[in-house]
Phi, psi and omega in degrees: 000131179293156184295325181291326177289326177295317180296316179295317179297317179296318178294324177294322177295318179294321176298317179296319177296321177300317180295316180295314180297321179294317179297315179293324179297315179296320179297315180293323178295321180298322180268016173062035171262078189290328179296314178296325178297318180292321179297315180293325176295321177296318177296322179295320179290324180293332180288335183297310178296329177296318178296321178295318179297318178296319180297315180293322178294321178293323179292324178293327179289337182286324185297000000 
């Protein structure tokens, strides 16, 4: 798999995980499971810097 396809695929996977974590977080908050909501929010926040690192690495490969 070429590196540009790997970067795009990795970013799409992270986007899908963000959507899943957000949906589960809202669901848990609605049913008043606040601990699970905070854990899922933390996982959602942790994925953001990973996505930035993948994006910057992919941009360096383009040059």
